[in-house]
N, C-alpha and C positions, 0 to 999 in steps of 0.2 A: 509419607510413605506411599499412599495411594497415588498421589500426583507423580511421584517418581516412576511408579510402575507404568503409568500412562505414557510418560515421555519415553521410556525405554521401549515401548511398543513399536515405535517407528523404526527401530533397528533390528527388530526380531524377524527371524525367518518365518514366512507364512506358515510353514508346517510345524514350527514351534519347538525346536530343540534348545534348551537353556544353554547348553555348552556351545552350540553353534551360534547362538545370539551373542555370546561374549566374544567369540572369535571374529564375528562380522560387524562388530559395533563401530560405526564411524566416529571420528573425533570432532566432527562439526555437525551442528544441528540442522535438520531440514525435515519437512513433512513429506509423507508419502501421498497425501491427498492434495487437492488443489486449493487455491484461495477460496473459490466458491464453496468447496466442501466445508471449510472452516467457518465461513459466514453462515452456512445452513445450520451449523451447530449453535452459533450465537442466536440466530433467529428462533430456533427451537427452545432454547433456554428462556428467551424473552416471552415467547408464547405461553410457556408453562407456568412461569412464576415471576415475570418482570425481570429482575436481575439475578435470580438464582432459582435452582430447582433440584430435586432429588436425582441422583444418578440413574436409578432404575426407571424413573419416569421419562428421563431423557432418552434412554435406550429404546423404550417403547415408542416414543414419539418419532424417533428416527428409523423405526421399522425393524428393530432387533429384539430377539426373544429374551436375551439376558445381557447383563452388563459385561459378561466375560466373552461376548462375541468378538471375534477378531476384527470384523468390519467396524463394529461400534467403537472399539478401543482405538482403531486407526483414525476414525473421524475425530474422536476426542483429542487424540494426540496432535492431529493437524490443527485444530482450533487453539490448542495450548501453544504450539510452536509459533503460530502467527501472532500470539499475544491477546487473543480474544477471551480466554477463559482460564479459570483456576479450579482446582479440585481439592476439597478438604473434608474428611469425615463423611463421605458419601454425598456431599453437596457440591454441585457445579455452579460457580458464580461467574458473572460477566465482569471482566476487567473494564476500565474506562475506554480502551480502544474497542472492545466488543460492543459497548453501548453506542459509540460513535459510528461504527461501521454499519449498524442497522438503522441509522437515522438517515433518511434520504438526503437531507441537507448536508450531511458530513460524510456520506458514504465514499465519494471519490477520494477525498483526502485520507480517509480511513484505510481504504484498499492500498493506497500507495505506501502509507506508513507500515501497514502489516507486512507487505511484501519485503520492505527493507528491514523489517524486524528479524527476519530469518537470517541467521549468520551466513549460511551458504549463499543465499540470494544476494545479500548485501556485498559479499566478497566478489561474486561474479560481476555485479553491477560496477563496482569500483575498478575492477580489472579491465572491463571492456566498454566502459561508458563513452570513451573517446574514439571508438572504432567499431568495426563490424564484429558480430559474434562468430566464432568458428563454427564449422558444420558439426553435426551431432557427435561424431567420433572425437573431434577436437574439444568440444564442450565437455564431454564426459571425462576426457583426460584432464582438463582443467579442474574439474570437480574432484577427481581422485587426488590431484596435487594439493587440494585444499583440505583433504581429510575424509572424503567419501570412500568407503570401501568399494573396491573395483566391482564386486558382484552387485552392488546397489546403484552403480553409476547410471545405468540406463533408466531405471525407475526415477532416480533423483532428477535426471535431465528432463524427463517427460513431465514430471510434476512442476519443475521450474518453468518450462515453456508454457504450460497451461496457466500457471499463476501469473506469469509476466503479462500474458495477454489479458487476463481478467483484471489486472491492476492498471492497465492502460499503457504499459511500456512498449507495446508493439503497435502503436497507433499508426506508424509509418512503415510497417512491415516487420516480419519476424527475424530479420537478419541483423537488427540493431536495437539496442535498448535506448529508448528516448524518454527522458524524464517527463511524465505527464504534466500538461498545463492545468492548473487548478482554478484559475480565475481570480478576480480581485477579492472575492469573499474570504478566501484563505489568506491572501496577503494581508488584508485589513485586520483579520483576526489575530495576527502576530503582533500588532501594535500593543504597546504597554497599556494596561488598563488605566494606569494612573497618569498617562500622558494626554492631556486635553488637546483637542485640535487647535491649531494656531488661530483659526477663524471662529472659535466658539463664541456664541452670543450674537453673531451677525444675523440679520433677518434672512429668511429663506425666500427665494424667488419662486415663481409658479412652476418651474421645472424641477424643483427639489434641490437646486443648487443654492449656494450662499449668495446673498445679495451683493451686487457689484461685479462679480466675475462670472456668474451664471454657470459654473461647472456642475455637471451631474455628480451626485454623491459617489458613484463608482470611480469617477475620475479624481475626485477629491481624495478618496481612499487610497488610490494608487500614489498620488503625490505625497500624502502623509506617510506612506510606507517607505519612501526613499530614505536611505541612511544619510547621515551627515557626510560631507566631503571627506574622503580618506580611503583606506583600503576597502575593496568590495570585490569579491571573487567573480570570475567570468560566469560561473554556473549560477550564482545568485542574480547577476545581471540578466542572464538569459531567462530565468524564471519570472523576473519582474516584467521583462519585455513581452514574454508570452502572455502573461496576465493582461498587460496593456492591450495587446492585439485582440484578445478575446472580448475585452470590454469596449474597445473602439467599435467592434462589429455590432455590439449590442446598442451602444449609445448613438452612433452615427450611421446614416443610411447612404447608400450609393447604388442605384439601380444598375449602373454599368458594371459593377463588380459581382453580379449574380453568379454563384457557383465558384467564386474564388475566395481564397483565404490567405492571410499573412502567416508565414512560417518563420520562426526564429530559431537559429541553431548556432552552436559553437564548433568551429572546425580548426584543424591544425594550421597554425601560422596566420589565421585570419578569422574574423567573425563575420558571418554573412546573414543578412535578413532579406528574405525574398517572399 
């Protein structure tokens, strides 16, 4: 009951008419706050109690006098919509994603997952991932077509753009959503825990690689992450190649390439790597 009230806060008019809230409720979920706002809530919960804390304590930690503060409830709703927290009987708890996003080793992947957790943001990404985003007016129109109430479209668009930047989707400019490169650590973590490496048991060389081939562990991880021959989507290939490019920069040196980087992208009718 309390959790539902927090979720409904995102569609409420700031001046607070219950009847107006019903009239203006969007049919697709999105936060009014940004991704950083949601992460701030997760960090405050962790600071106060590890993985959970009292609602009133959280309000005070975030600078609000009461749990009924509109600003506080908006922050809590934002954290909930991104998938960081849950609320039950006056206790705010971190969900697994909330725990991961405050871990510096997992934060980048957590931000990406949280952004795509939002139904509106995921729909916009799927609609425009292969081309440029429309200008503000067009982007708001697209959001309205997905279920955002017209009077909320500007605010939804602003929160989307802030969160997309904070999640790493605007690394190459705000005119296009580009799936962030996460590196080999994320790729390797997707390997099945019960699948032993093909070269398990071989002695390690002085560089950390396996005896005989001398590969760095990051390169070995990339190779093990390759699927068996067969179907493999272009988007999945792009992610693997982006991870490879990042790890090649780490493992191999080239003084002549100072200030340069490899970019991997998927384009209409062709795949280019430059």
